[in-house]
C-alpha positions, 0 to 999 in steps of 0.5 A: 499499499502506497503512502497516499493510500495509507494516508487516505484510509487514516483520513477516512478513520478520522472522518468517521470518528469525528475530529474531536475523537479522532484527534490531530490529522495523520501525517500527509504526503508533502504535496497534500500538506502544501495544499491544505489550508494552513490557518483553517480549523481541523475540520477544514483541514480534513476536508481539504486533505480528503479532496486533494487525496481523492483527486490525486488517487483517481488521477493515478498520482504516484508518491514522489518521495516527498518532492512536490509535483510540478505545478500546472500552468494557468489556463488562458481559457475562461471556465464555463459557467456554473449552470453549464457545468451542471448541464455537463453533469447531467449529460454525463449521467445519461452516458450518451456519447452523442450528448456529451459530444455536443456539449464539448462542441458548444463549449469549445465554440464558445471559447471556454473550458470544462469546470475544474471540479469535473475534469476527472469525470470528463476524462473518465468518459473521454474515450467516447468523445471526439478528440478535437472537442474533448482536447479543446475544452480540457485546457492546460489543467486537464492535460496536466491532470491526464498526464498523471493517469495513463488511461487518460492520456490517449485522448488528452495528450497533445504532442506537436511532434506527431512522428515521435508520438507515433514511434514512442506512444502506446498502441491506441495513441499511435493510431490517433497520432498517425491520423493527425499526421496524415491530415498534416503531412501525408507523405511523412505519415506514409514514410513512417508506416513503411519504416516500421512495417516489418516490426508491426503486428498484423492487426496494427499493419491493417489499421495503419494501412486503412489510415491511408484512405485519408488524403489518398493520392497517386503518391501512395500508389507504389507503397500500396502496390507493394502490399499486394504481395503480402501473405495476408489476404486482409492486407491484400484486400485493403491495399486493393481497395485503396488502389481502386480509388486511384483511377489511374493505377494499374490495379484499377485498370485491371479491375475495369478490364475484368468487369469488361469481360463479365458484364456487358450492356447491349444497346437495343433499339428501344432499351438496353440489355444487361448480360452477366457472366460469373467469374472463376477465381484465377491466380491473377485475381488472388494476386490483386487481393480477391478471393471467392469466399462465399458471403451474404448467402451468395455462391462463391462465383457470385461473391467473387463478382461482387468483390470485383464490382466493388473494386472497379472505378465507378467512372468505368460504368459511365461510358456504358450508361448515361445516369447511375439509376439506369445502371441500377435498373439493369442490375435489378433485373439480373439474376445476380442483382445482390452481388452487383448492387452490393459491389457498386454500393461498396465502390461508391462508399470507398471512392466517396462518390456522392452521386453514385451513393445517392443513386444506390440509396434512392434505388434501394429505399424506393424498392421493396426488399432491396438488395441491401435491405437490413443485411449491411447496416454499416454500408447503408450508413456509408452511402447515407453520409455521402449524400448532401444533407438536404437531399438525404432528408428529402429521401428520409421523408419519402421513406417514412411515408412508405415504410410501416416497420422498423426493418424498412427504416432502421438502417437509415436511422441508425446512420443518421447523426446530424440534426434533422430539420423541423419537418423531417424531425416532426415526421420522424416523431410521428412515425416512431410513435405510430410504429411503437403502438402498432408493431413494437420492435426491440431496436426501435425502443433503443433508437427512440431512447438513445439516438432519436433525442440527439438527432431532433431539434431541441425545439421539438420538445413540446411536440414530444410532450404532446404525443407521449406525455406519460408513455415511456420512453417519450418523457426521457426523450423530451428531457434530453431535448430540453437539456440540449436546449439549455446547453445551447442557450447557456453556451452560445455566445 
């Protein structure tokens, strides 16, 4: 047991007995003794010592043989108001990452920092928060406190030398530093990955390789091409996916040539006809990161077709059809519709083509039992986030007019993370209330309770009260909306 822990137990004993029976305070570590009120009563000294010791123990502060710990520099940012601090406590109590992220964003935009007394609580939850906001509101004191506890350093520590941080930091912090360096200096980030590649574990190699999607350019092509010779299929597939996003790369051209031998659009007098031939796996396919492992209920050859389509630059289809929806209509008539649509959807997400993402979503959400359905929620989420906000809200309104059950709408709602406009928000409230009464679904209940109040406008709290004043979970939804409204009023300059 450390000296700090011994002092802690002795202080608790004194507090339990009372200062009159417990006598003088026990011996305290030097750092604690220096902070205790010198001219206060015994009771005040006891409370001061308990406050400092408890905070120090939670921060993981280690005894330093009596030498004082370096003092934190003064914060330049002003502390937020007492009311804003209480709102932060309320958000923390609800354990909703989206809610806390909004408080952090508002506080940072207001040029303020979190209350000093709540820094340990905020740091305990910092792994759920976006780093750019949580780091901004911690201030110098928060960063200093986080440096005393390794569990907190992943989010709070800021190091201008990102290359050194990548090379020397714990595993989780290395990836964070790599992403930051990739945004700042893409070439240096790639060089560091190449320098450390041989000594990295497979999982870390895959994570570092995936980070190259940010700021991807033709300069990354040689390194990615080398990765096609890796023994690991996962590494080869990830490298192939990134190379397919570079239309001029040899791999992208090979994928276009492959699909040209398998899929053909024949121009008839009145309409076009699609013919599809299923591929057989070749050595050349495997060298380019492809395999024919069966997925999604498809056969081996159909699964390989899907993977080839997902690696074809979407620009290759533009020479065959005038618009994306024209190709999707042809795909829908094919016996291999699922493989074709899934592959095209993955290509649109990987290559970040918003026009093709919107076309796939419009086609799928407008059809009964589309190829994507509820079998790949994350894929629909990727498509959804690529579409312009106004256009996807229009799609949501049309979907809510048609849909009657959670499986029809769930994948889209789970992808929604931006605040909806008033019209879409009101319609979603009405739809959830109606669906809850007519056909309950467990996932719908979780969505209403946890996610719905974070994507609605706080101005709709009254509307929620009208519909479900007493039936759970609607009172809780209204409470979160009111909390968000108060947060904005208090933290908006």
